[in-house]
N, C-alpha and C positions, 0 to 999 in steps of 0.2 A: 729626525736628525737634529742634534743640538748644535746649531751653527750660530755664528755671531752676526749674521746679517747677510747671508747669501741671497735670500729671496725677499729682502726688505723692500719697502717702497722707495722709489728713487728720490734722493734728496739733493742731487746735483745734476746739472745738465751733462756732465761728462760720464756719469754712471751708465754702465751697460747691464741690462737685465741678464742675470745668469740663469738661463733656462735649463742648464745641466746641473743645477745645485742639488737636486733630489737624487742624483746618481752617485753613490759613493765611489765607484770606480773612476769617475771623471776627475775627482779631487786629487788623486794620486797619479794622474796620467802624465804630468810634467812638473818640472821644478821651476819653471818660469812663472813670474808673478807680474802683475801690473800695478804700478805705483803712481799716484797722482800728487802733484805739487800745487803751488799757488797758481791761481788763474786757470788757464787752459793747458797747462803743461803736464804731459804724461810721459812715462817711460816704462820700459820692460827690463827686468833684472833677473838674474839667475840666483836661485836659492840653493847654492851648492853646499851649504852647511846643514841642509835638511831641517830648517827651523819650522816648528809648528805654527805657521802663519795663517791667519784668517782675515776675511774682509773687515776693515776697520782698524787693524793694527797699525801703529806708528813705528816705522823702521828707519834705520840709518843705512843709506846705500852709498855706493862708490860714486865719486864725482872727480872732476879734474879742475883744480886740485882739491884734496880733502874729502869730506863727505857731505851728503845732503840729507835732509829730513823730509819724509813723505808718508802718505797714507796708502795702505794696501786697498785696492779697489776691486781686484779680481784674482782668483787662483783657479787652477785646474785646467781641464780640456779647453775651455772657452778662450783661454789666453792664447793658445796656439792659433785659433781661428782669427783672433784680433791681430796677432802679429802678421798673419798671412794677408789680412786686409790692409794693414799698414806697410806691406812689402818689406818686412823685417825677417831675415832668414835666421833660423836658430843656429846655423853653423857660423854666423858672424860673431865677432868679438862683442859680447854683451857684458855690461858691468854687473858686479855682484852685489848681493845683500850682505851687509856686515853683521848686523844684529838688530834686535828690537831696541827702540830708543830708550835710553836711560834717563833718569831725572836731570842729570848734568847736561845731556844732549838737548833736552827740551828747554832747559833754562837758557842755554846759549842761543838756541833757535828763537826764543821769544825776544831776547835782547836784540838780535839782528833784525827781527821783524818790526820792532818798535822804531827803528831808525829809517824805515823805508820812506815815509811821508816827508820827513825833513830832508832827506837826501834828494828826493824828487824836486822839491822847491829850489834847493841850492843849485842843482844841475840845470834847471831851466834858466836861472840867472846867468850861469856860466855860458850856456849856449847862446843866450841873447847878447852877452858881451862880445862874443866872437862873431856876431852877425850871421849866424847860420839860420837858414830857412827850414826849421824843423821844430817839432813840438815833442817834448818828452812826456809821454802819457802815464808811465808807471815804472816803478823800480822794484825788483825782487832780489832779496839777499839769499845767498845759499845758506843751508842749515848751520854750517860752522862759522859763517860770517866772513869767510875769506874771499868771496866773489860776489859781485852784484851784476844783475842783468838789467840794462836800461832799454825799455820799450819806447820807440819813437815813431812819429808820423811825419812823413815828408812827401810832398808832391813830386819833387825832382831829386836827382841824385845829390847827396851831400858829402862833402869831404870833411869827415869828423876826426881826422888823425890828431889834430891839435886838441880837439875836445877830449879825446881819450887820455891824453897826457895830463891835461888840467884836472880831469875827474880823478885820475889815479893819485895825483898829488894831494887833492883835497880830501879824499875819503880813505886813502891808504888800503885799497882793496883792488883785486883784479877786476877789470872792466870788460863787459861783453855787451855789444850793441845789437839789438834785434828790432827790425822794422816790422810794423804792423799797419793794417789798413784802417780806414775810418769805421768800417763795420766792426772790426775787432775792438776798437776803442769804445764804441757805443755798447758793445756787449760787456765790457769791463765796468763801465760806469753804471749801466742799467737805466731804467725809466719805464714810463707808461706810454703805450702807443695810442693812436687815434681811435683804435677799436676798444679802448678801455682796459686792455689786458697788458701784462708784462711784455716787454720787448722780446721777440723771438730769439734774437741774438744773445740776450742775457738769460733767457729762460731755458732753451733746449738746443739751439743751433750751435754746431761746432764747425761744420764745413760750410763755407760761403761760396755760392755759385754766382757767376756774373749775371746781372739783370739788364735787359735792354728794353728800349721803348717799343720794340716789336711785340712784346708780351702785352703791353697796354693796348696796342692797336688791334690785336687779335680779339681782345675782350671788349672792344668798343668803349674804352675808358677815355674820358676827356683828357687831352694833353695839357694839363695844368701842372706846371713844375712844383707848385706849392703842395698840391695834393699827392703827387706821385713820389715826392721825396720824403724820406724818413728823418729821424733825428740825427742821423749821421750825414745828412745832406746828400746822400746817394739814393738811387731808386730803391723803393721798398722791396724787401725780399719776398713778401707775400704776393707780389705780382706774378711770381712763377708757380704758385701753388695750383691754380686752376687752368693753366694754359693748355695742358694736355686734354682736359675735358672739353674746352672750347674748340680745340682743333678737331677732336673727334666728332663733336656735335655739328660743326660747320661743314662736314662732308655731306650732310643731307641738304645743303643749300647750294644754289647755283653759284658760279664764279662771279665775283664782284666786278670784274673788269669787262664783262660782256653786257652791253646795253640791250634793252628790250625795245623793239620797234613796233609801233601801232600806226593805224591810219591817222590818228590825231597828232602824235608827236613821238619823239624818241626819249625814252626814260633811262636814267642812269642810277646806279645803286647809291643809296644815301645812308641807310642804316639797317642792320640786321638784329632782330630781337630773338635771341636763342630761346629764351624762356617761354615767350608767347608763340614761338614758331611762326614769325611774321617777318616780312621784308618790306622796307620802305624805298620807293623809287621817286626820283625828282627829275623834272624836265631840264635842270641845269646841273652841270658837273660840280660847280664850286659852292653853291648854296642851295638851301631848301626852297624849291619852287614847285607848286602844284603837286604836293606830296600825295602819293597813292600807296596804300598798304595792301599787300596781297600775300597769299600763302606760297610756300616753296613749290607746291604741286602746280599752282597756276603759273609760276615763273618758268618751270620746266616745260609746261605746255606751250607757252609763248615762244620759248627758245626753239622748240621743235618746229613750230610753225614758221619762224623766221628762217630756219635752215632750209625749209622747203620753198622759201620765197613768198610766203603768205604773211599777211599782217592782220591781226584781229582789230576789231573796231575800238576796243579800249582794253586797259589792263585788267580791269575787274571783270568778273564773269557776267554773262548776259543775264543770268537769273538773279544776280545781285543788283542789276541796274534799276529794276523796278522796285519801288518802295513797297514793302510788305503791308498787307492790310492789318489794321489795328484790331486786336481781339479784346482790347480793353479801352476804357475812356480815361484819358489823362485829366486829372482834376485841375492841373495848371492851365489847360487849354479852355476851360469853361469860362463863361462870362462872369465878371465880378458882381454884376447886378442880377444874378439869377435868383436870388432870394428876396428881391425887392417886392414882388407881387404878394408874397406870403406875409411880409411884414406889414403891408398896407391893409390886408384883411384883418390882421390882429389889432392894429391901431385905428381901425375905421369906426364907423357908427355902430351902435348896439345892434344885436341880431334882430330884434323886433322891428327896427326901422329899415332893415336891409330890403324888405319887400316893397317898401314905399318908394325906393329910388328906381326910376325906370332905366337908369344907366347900368345897374348891376345885373338885371335879368331882362332879356329881350322879350320874354313871355308876359311881363307885367306892364306892357305899354298901355293897356286899357286900364287906366287908373280909376275912374269913377266906379266901375262895377266892383272892383276889388275893395274899395273903401266901404261901399254899402254892405258887402258880404261880411266885412269885419265888424261893422256896427251891429248887424243882426246877431252875430255870434256872441257879442259882448252884452247883449240885452239879458237881463235877469241875473247877471253876476253882481255880487256885492263887492264893493271895493274893500281892500284890506285896511288901509290907513283910517278911513272915517269910522270904522267899527270900533277902533280903540278909543277914539274921542267920545263916542256915544256912551260907552261904558263909564267913562270918567264923569260925564254929566249926570248920569243916573245916580252915581254915588254921591 
């Protein structure tokens, strides 16, 4: 099928993969289309003029007042599923698609878009002059330039009625104020996270879910505000990614609130290592003292004994109390001077004189007999060195 980008690789975090793009019947199933504007703004419009629109086309759509310029991001059957997901009823009054954008429409749109940054700077100064506790993070002009949307951030409720009047007088456009959160602002600005990748909010996240410190406690993450907070100064969204997996894995572990009682002491839960399948218990509730690491099976066994009124001798299993016999010899436990005797033999007297030393061999205590035997064996042998001198004298 010759399409303009139905099954293309995703180039924007707001794109939805059209898994019905290979079915020709789905393209003609509805006249509704999905149109995307600047930032994270989307809308659904009715193509009542039966225009041959495809993904990627720039269209002029109905706005209040005037018209707006956007890009078609989806057509066909999947639009109805997305509208159902967004709880938008087809029977409701939905705005229409006027036409494909003309060169004059695009020229006016580019002129309005070029004024957005300057408008944002001036509006910040006006808000500061009025003493309002708010921050204007972005400005978006409508395609025809008759309306401007001001995105602002505020911790408390702000009375900006006077601000709207001043902005309307300054820019001569219709003003619309829209509040966003710190996460949305970070998604608009972008950046690199501590993991070395692009921020999730600017890369692919569209819907933000509240994050609590309970997610960090479940995963046994240190309660350090500097490490738990992201660039938006809120808790990191990635803390929610693996919570369900940890909750499922911790069902195999005993309750953290129940202590283990032994004949020696009472042990309280200190730490659970899900990856190593181990639990650490301490003799004190508040800090680490006499830490003992056991398996979940051993902990369940002790809990069963405690319910029966029995107390084991220790947390660890009895077979683990005795140190296992070593099947190998650790080189670090050997003596440093274990090679000294070998070095002394190498650096000692010559081998022919070793037999004359009574300390080297206990069998050679009888020295005189050995000396006589050595003299008898050497009788009749000619020395090597004198023979050379005799030859020289004969010459």
